[in-house]
N, C-alpha and C positions, 0 to 999 in steps of 0.2 A: 523125427531126425534131429539129432540133438545140435545144437551151436557150435558147439567142435565139426563137424561135419558136418555142415553149412562150411567154417570157413573153409574147408580146404575144398569141396565141389567148387569155391568163389578164386579158389587157387591153381586150382587144375586147372580153369578154364581161361583162366590170364594167361597164365604157363600155355595153352598150345596154343591161343591165339601168335601170345611171341613167336613159339616153331615157326606158323605159321605163317609170319611174317616174314623172317630170314628167311624160309627156307624160301619164300615167293619173290625177297633181297636176289638173293645169289643164285637162284635158277637149279638149287640142287635139289632132291630126290630125296639126299641124307637127312636122318634125325641126330638133331645132339645128342648128347651123350651126357649132357649134364642139365641143374633147370634150373635157371639165373633167377625170376625167383623167392623162388626156397632157400635159396644160398645165401642170397639177400638176406631175409627171414634167421635166417637163425643165427648169422654174424651178427643180429642185428637183437640176436635173445642173448647169444651169449652177453654182449655188451652191457644189456642189462643187466643180466645175471651177478656180472662182479659190483657192477653199479651197487646194487644188492649186495652186496657179500660185503665192499668198502663199508656200507652205515651200517652192516652187521658187528663186523669189528671195534669199526671206531666208537656203535651205541654202547651206551648205556640197556640193552632188550637182552641183554645174552650175558652171565655168569663168564668168569674166563675159565672155565674151566671146561665149556662145554663150548668152544666159540670153534677152535679144530672141527669137532664134529658137523657144526652148521656150518662152517663151511664148504668143508665133502659134499654138502650135501645139496648147498647154494649152490655149489659148481653144475646141478641140475635144474632146482627146484626153489630157487634163490627167493627171488618177489615172492613164492606164499608162503619162503616160511615167516621174510619180512611181516606179508599181511598181517598174518597166525599174532604173530607177536607186539607187533603193534597195534590191531588191536586188543591181545592179552591185555597191556598196557593200558590204557585208556581204559577200557573198563573196571577198572581194578584200579589207579587215580583218580575217576567218577564215584566207584564205591565208597576207596577210602576222604569224599570233600577232597582233595587236592587241586580240580577243578569242576568246571558248571558244565554242560549240555549245552554251553551257548559257543565252549572256547575249543568245541568240534573240530568245525570246518577251517575255523586259522593255523588250529596246527597241520590239518590234512592240507588245504589247499599250499599252508608257506612252507612246506615238508619241512617241517621240526618234530625231527625225535625229542622225545621227551627226558629229564633228565629225573633221575629217581634219586627216594630218598633209602630205599634198600638198600646195603655195606653188603650185607648177606651174601649180593649176588656177583659180588666182585668190585672190583674197578671198575672206581664212575671216567669216565676222556675227559683230557683237560692235557696243555702243550704250554707250558708257561717259557714269555718270550720279552726279549728286551725292549725296550721302549723306542726300535724300531721297528720290529716286529718281526726280528733274529729270533728262531732259538737258542735261550744259554743253558737250560741243562738236560744232560742227554736224557730223561726222565722215562725211555726202552733198552734202550742199552744193558752192557754187560762192564760196560764201564766205569759207572758211577757203581762206584765202595757197597758195602750193603749197610754201612751205617749212614751215610748221604740219604743212599736212599728209601732209608728212614724215613732222615731229618724234613723230604723231601715230600715223603707223602703227609707224613701232617702238615705239610707247609701245604700242601696241594690241598688237602682233606675241611683245610679251613675256611679258602676259597671257594670253592664248591658250595658247603657248607653255608657261608654267607651269601652266595646269588640263591639259593634257592631255599634262604627262609629275607630273602626279597631285601637285604639290608643298606644300607648307604654308604656308611663309611663300618670299619673293621679298626678293636684300638685293642695293641696290644698293651699290661699297661704291667710293671712291677711291683712285688711286693717284697717286704720287707725281710717276711718270713725266708726269700730265695723261689719264692715261681711267679710265672707271668700268669698275671688273668688275658681272658680273650675273650670281647666284649661287642656288638655288633646292634648298629643303630640300626634298628624297622618298625618302619614308623615316626617317626620323631625319637622316640624311645628307647635308652640302652638297655639292652640285657645280659647278663654274664653265660657265655654258653661251658665254658669249662677253664682248667687253670694244667698251666703246664710248666713241669718246674726246668730248675735253673740249669739239670743237663740237655736237654732238649730245647727251652725255651730258646736262647742263647744261639745256638745253631736256625733254630726257626728263623732271628734276628736278624742274623749275619749274608745267610742264604738270600732273604726279603731285603734285605740294602744292595748283596753282590748282582742281584737277579736288575735293583735299579738304578746301579751306577753311582751307587755312593762310596763313603773311607767307608769300611771296613774297621781301622785302625781308626778311627778322629769318632768317641763316643759320649763325646760333649757336647758338644758346637751341634748346632741342629742343621740338620741335611732338607737337600726335600731330593724327590726322584722320583722315575714311573717304569711300570712297565707292564705287559698286557698279560693274555693270557688268549688262548683256541676252548671253547671250550666248544658243546655239541648241540646250542643256540649259535655258533657265529664267535665273534672275537670281542671282546672285555678290558676296559684299560682302568688302567690305573691310578692313580699318585699316593706319595706315599710320601710323607713328614717325620725325621727320626729325631729326639734329643734328649739329650740326660737329666732325668731328675733320679733323685733319692730314692736310691735301691737296683737303678740298673740305670738300662735304654729302653726308652716310650717311642714304641710305634701308631702311627699315625694311618690309615688305608684310607682316601675316597673312592668308591669304585665307579663309575663309569659308562652304564650300561648300555651298547648301542643296542645290543634287542626287546626292551623293553619300549623301543620307538619312541615319538614322538608326542605328544597331547595333545589334539584337537582341540579349539576353543571351544567348542561348546562342551566341551569332561571334565573343565579346571575348575567348574563351581558355579560361573556365573546367573546371573538370575534370568528372563528372556528381555529386559528391560535393561541392564547393562550391556547381558552380552550387547546389542543391540548399536548402544553405545558406543562400544570400543572397534565394534566392527564396523561403523561409522568414521567412524576415527580413522583405520587404519586405514580405511581407502583414499584417502587424501592425500594428494598429491609431496605437500609439508606438513609442519607439524612438531609436537614433541613430546611421545608421550613417556611417563614415568611411573615406575612399580617401582612399591618403598617399603618399606619390612625390614623385621629385626632379619638376622643369619637365621637360615633355616627357614623363608616362611615362603619361599616357594616363586622367589621371582625368577627368575631366569627360567624355570621348568611356566614360567608364564608368557615372561618373550617367545621362546622357543613355540607357545602356542598362536602366539599371533603369527610370529613366521612362517606360520606350517598354512595359511589362509591365506599368502602372497603369492603373486602370478610371477616367478623366478623365469618365466621368458619375455616379459613386458619389462623385468622392473629389476634393473644391476641391482644385485640387496649386497651389504657389505657388513662384517663384523667385526671385530675384535673384542677379543673373549679372556678368563683365567680361570682356567684351564678354559678349552673346546672340549663342552658337552655335550654337546649330538656332532656328526658330521651332515651338512648339509651338501648334499655332492651339488648341488644347482646356484647356493650362494659360496661369494668366496672370505674366506675362514684366515680371521686371524688370531692369533694367540701371542698378550703376554710374556717376552720375557725380557728381565730388569738389564744379564749378566748382556744383551743381543745387546739392548737401548731401544730397547721394540717396549713401550710404555704405554699407556690409555691415552697421554697427549698427543706421544710421534706417532701411531702408528696412524689416528684422529687425525690429526696436519697430513698425513700422504694420502687417507682415505677420500680426500677431499681435493685430490687430483686426477681421481678415478674414474671419475662422471658416476656416479654413484647415484641414486634413488632411494635403496632405504638402506639406513647406519644403522647399524647393530653399540649400542655401547655396554659391556658383562658389567660397569659397575664405574660413576661419579664419583671419584678417591678425591679432586683434586680443582682446584679453584680457576688452573687452565682448561683441563677434562671439560669442568661442565662448560665456560665460556664458549669453547668452541664450539661444543657439544650446540647451545644451542643457537649462535650465531648461522647453523647446519642447517637447522633447521629453519629461518626466515631468508635462506637465499635459497631457497626450492628440494629442499630434502624434506622427505618425512627418515625422525630421528624414535628410537626407543630404546630405554635407559632405565636403567634400576640404582634404586638409590639409598642409604641406610638412612631407615625414620621413622619414626612409631605412627604418623597422620599422615592423611591430606599436605592439611596446615603445614602444619613443623617442616612436610621436605622442603614447600617454599623458604620457613626459615633457616634452613638448614641450607638450602643453594643461595639465599645472601649473605650466610655467614660466609661460607666462601669467596665471595667479592663480587657476588652476579649482581646486577643492578635490577633491582623490583623494573623496570619499565622494563628492559627485554625481557624480564618474565613473562613480564604483561602481553610480550607484545610476543615471541615466538612461542608459549608451555600451552599446549592446546587439552591434555588431558594427565591427568596421575588418581594411580590406581595403590589401593594400602592392599591388603592382604595379609594374612595369620591362614596356615593351615589345620584340621585336626581330621579327625581319623573320623576313619567309617566303619561305620555295625560291619563286621563282617554278616554281607545275606544268609546265610546258611541258618547260623545258628539264631541270629537278631530273636530278641519276643519282650512284648507287651511290659513295660514296663510297671515297677509294684508305689502304686503313688497314692501318700497320704491323704487321707478323706480333707482335708484342707485343700494338695496340694488341684485335685480332681473341684472344685469348687470353684479356685483361684481360676483351670483353665476353661471351666464352659461358663460362669461370669466372661469370662474375653470368647465367648464364641469357639470353640477349638472344644474336639471335640477327643477324652484323656485317650483313648482306646490307640491312638495314631506315635502316644509316646513310646519309644520306643530303649530297651533298655539291655545292655553286651550278653553273649552267652558263653558258651565254656565247644568251643568243636574244637576236631582237629586240621585244620583248613586254617581258621584262625589264629593256630599255633595258642588253643584255647585261653586267649584275650579278650575276643569277645571282638576285635576290632580287625580290621584288613583294609588296608590305602589310607588315605587324608583324601581332602579337599580343600577349596580353595572359601573363605569367607569372606569380601570385600568389598570396599569402600569406594568407589569412583566418581573421582571430581571433576566436572568440564568444566574448564579455565572461563567462565562465560561474565561478558562488561561489568559484570556489579562487581569480583572478580578482581576484571583488569581494575579497574579500578582504585580499590580495592588498596592493592597493588602501588595502583602508583599514586598517592595522598601521601604528605609531607611528612606529614605528624602519627601514618600506624605507626601501635604500639609491635614491636616482634617477639616482646613475653605475649602482650593480650594474646597476636596470635596465636602461640607456639596454644597459649591452654585452650584456649579457646575452640583452636583446632583436635587436639585430646581431647578433647569431652564428649563437642561429634564425633569423630572418628569412632569410638571407643560406641557411643548408643548405636550410628549405625551398623559397625560388624555385629554386634550382640542382638541387635533387628534380622541382620543378615544368617547371623547362626539362628536363630531361635525359625528360623523360615525351615534352617533344614532339619533342625530338631522337627515340627512340626508333620515334614513330610517323612518322616523314617531315617534320616541319611547318617545323621549324630546322636547324640548325645545331652544334656540338661545340663552334666561336668567337663564335655567335653568344651560346652563352651565358656563355664565358668573361667573353667582353667587356663583358655585361652587368651579371654577378654577379662583378669581377673586383672593385671599388672599393668593396665593401660592408664591406667590413673583416673 
């Protein structure tokens, strides 16, 4: 007996029992003229088919020209069609090296349809929204003129391609010859993806500004705005900045993709010993942890990784950020808005009256914010913050430059973490490095097997760069009694403190980077590139 036949027999038995029960209750020997169980199953099947048709209609698995036929067949067998298309697409993506086998369960259980790079299969789904989440352009109706539709298609393709490339920024730069170059920042590096003629680039720039609620007529004064987009995997937020430059108007778009999720603390690149130090500091009820480094060194990502370890149900977590890069449903998040007089300092002053347990300050920029954050850590709050500085000890010097008293630093600060980001080798195409005889001898003299040193290859998955993703190299400084005594000394030399801090920080970051080279995660060239400017 087949599985389907068994299911039908079970349904018939249940239906017979239900009919018998109804007859006993009513006292009538009449038989029902309908089967309620089968009707419920039929209704459920119809709703399930309609859901699958919606996924087929708005997903990238079927080309536009085939969607009417797919929908017609889908009224009856939509779940089977969707399953076949889904499996076919996953197989193609795996064969092309775009995803790993380990990613398949996550894709299935998260119910996320895959995005595709194959433009020949038709338009990919995207819906442009303003900053409030309302649809701004009629992307699929006949009200939009063909010329406008052409411009919107070009704009949507730029957004979708950037998401596919895992870009963090989109830059549109005017050239003196009338073109606009479009560049994506991927893993910290810019790459030019296309050049657009002025007759198309200017309308695209105007569309971006209109969507971001910016003044289209103003082309010289710098402006800021924001918009959103709904794509197959969910909603993505964008922060836009424009400025008049030689040759036209420059547009910079920061991508805040919520679908990428928040990295866990164990995934940002900390060694076991450093991970334990940071994890212990986060568990403390008070104190201040500062993450420092230059722009683009992953400071905010590290803050979110720390927050991901929090128990939001037992601790009142409040953040003040500029901008909010990831939504934490269990936390209270405040976004800086200078026009509304919401700055880090004013928001922090308000937060202290809201009974917080954990306070996160997106960036310490002025002496008022620094002093209030440190004082908050003294009064029973755990404070997480970022600071622009080259090393751990330089962060202490930076805080003293902001008129923070050394005694306050010594009593309030718990830990300082400085970090840089290096590119990770692509797992699919990395290969053993070709080393010189001298390099092989040096590694052997240090007890290191030269065969563990890897170099980048080239494959479609990493865009033929050899690298995919980034990880942090870190220097963790615990503010112990020795450092506290140093800070409270009256004859401490700020210049010497910074010099020694930069020297030690460079050595520690390089050692951490070399450990990741020996683990086959990155390359010697990446470590040299990142640590060469540390003094």
